Steps between C-alpha positions, in 0.01 A plus 500: 500500500871548460559362849303188414723436197815521707358250748411260221845526357657435837292185554614367156868550596449314826337205321786484251757508784325214673505292179873572450573396863300184465685396177836570668410301806374211287813499286715504809309210643535292181876573490534398866318166430722421199819585685402290801406196289837494313692548821316202659602264220861614503541461869317169523821304446451434129457155345661159551697310232366166387619187316840480666734252332861440401618465138577136407345365821385139482306307758633148564270325740418739782806721450561784257855518361679778322803400287665840513734660754366843398125439537285738297201601716167590334164642606196657341421868573121557486352778292377800702295791349619857556857393581795499262809466717580192705809356661574147612744360765615138500669323792650148475474330837681192628276227633392404760596812709433737217799716537561749215748357252460774228293811456421666170424842643236708325443401135287710271251283313155527329149416602337205328830326415732228635798640684822303545822524690809281472651430845877493543679163512385281789603154624287190468231505767142573594354846446185709473463851364264784564394815310313819585370783283495877539232702312576863399872417547591846360341666800728524804398283801242302305416190707594143414240228469506167683762238425392204285706186577581219254479126576841347599739381231838326496792631295687194375759534223724213608498236224464133591798267467554367156376149421762251599417192287267330261509117512301208383534123492212475254643757257882518535676812384617498137382136456178319417243438770160345514300462181238754405133439579401663169409229255544530122124570456526797737327353797654522846533173683546466874620741764837674524790274416716645774613817676785754527614640836595859572707615796543850632578694817300518818341824384371338178119468527439408140667453161389650173583276207477501125545248225600779257748727684252786548266521795139568407179509696653476847387696808732734682429323832529133584170341410283335762502173307740342254416482131727241330375598155572868520775710636527464873539226766520532877778374719541315822821599672635648175424176306240445229423197285354573152303219331598498133187528282440178303415701191852625451625369168790265455826672447713781647356728767620801693379604846579825673425602862541793735445514871218715653495626857204595725484852352494381142860597433666278238858374523754677278615175345305270271598132528462283189455127446523311169369151443330275247176304515512153346270404212149374567477135607151349513417364845806655664472583869732716715822313562434230243807603304734425795672179612550555872850383602389378836228278339648346181719188490867590563815297444832605659794358702521823700314578814160654424209620712192717492519840666210720589532848350235769495646642177452170314204438272331256739690587810774241448802416280755218455851565627783278373815511711833380365867548599643483152429603140370249248199386697179445298136561592249353255132598508217340316255737322200434281421666168117498453522484119740519206621860485788736536561590861703779657651353822558735790666417832378665822693478821694689770817687470707480817845565643597127499353402162710447188480487121324228296451379145160371375427198281161406343479131424881485511556797264698786650323835462702772340535873564327661198751789506827307523414147385678361807317283760255717690641584842243585768656676798290453818722710730371815668615655833141535612251220426258582221249307294588498126385351174725454197454375142664164434415438135236445232448132418260295282345237722260210432211437735623300797775489762834681456811550716654834591840460662700759692877448533699684762806661329685716759433732790482876440824665614302673776308190619555404864530152649228372732407171666150393395337170590838356593665603168776767476382710212772706337262698279363227274143468628178559305169638619234408250135618516350373173547452124259695281404360161373786278305341218502672161260428212 
């Protein structure tokens, strides 16, 4: 009986040992599975960065430009469970051969965030960048993931040339131009009364402009089409022609422009232009306020002829050649109705032109500042189209005579032979007379 009890006790001990062994084996197996799974994720090469971009990048047409010589590279680091440490490595590559221009080395970052790196100063040119990530970066010899490569971009920080000029035959600088199309009842009649021309450098692809001095609502890249009513106008060969909106009110106006290049960079200088729009005239059409010198009746004893000039209002002007001062050129103009008119003279300044006085119906026009006869100097070393104010005169409806009298050559005027006449600097190049009608 006693032997049977010992045998029973021995069997119970063996069963307990087998249960202990089974639990140990099962625990070891579970631990092995867990360890193997974690190791497989860590050694798989990690994850790849997404949403690669460059701070301030802007796409103009098919090209992405960056207006910074120290481009700030950015990428998203995806969230990964069970990992807390991650490193990133950026490389800036020159295109198209993709040589390494700059390398960030290993940068500690965080999962689920946007990581950035500012590259050192680089020259204007075409680049790409790439980034790779390293999970468990605190563990020695942790593997790096695959490179993610950005689309190409162009670093362009070179500003375009400043605008060179703003000109207009329709709206001369600091003088009155065409009448407004905005009637007293607030309605707008007819199309634009004229235009203003902008000139820039060969790298100027557009101009931004403002009637107020501040530039609002303009895009950072040259637009695909011009919008005359708002902010930006494209160029052809650095030249743009802006139609003046007919709804601009009569009176003084200010226009400001800056040049824009292919990358959307703006010129450092703002060019301004001041002019006035004449009061509303019912039935007025573009150019109806001008008496073209090549078309109106002219009386003179000097030699006179019509010369073709692209800068003139209708492609031509009247040139009067004389060898001595005192010659007179009388032009017939028509006032449409009884009113006060501002008379402006448009013509060409040149290196063989002289000084003149102006008379309206025989009355010498005076300089408002000095009270002496107004002296108009038509000399300039390089030919240029100009318009000057002659005087303000009350005229009745009908024909009137504006006479120009040659006074003396400018001290710098040169002598030339023109149409058989030796001109010592007394000639006149006249485009038109503008009659600005006031209420």
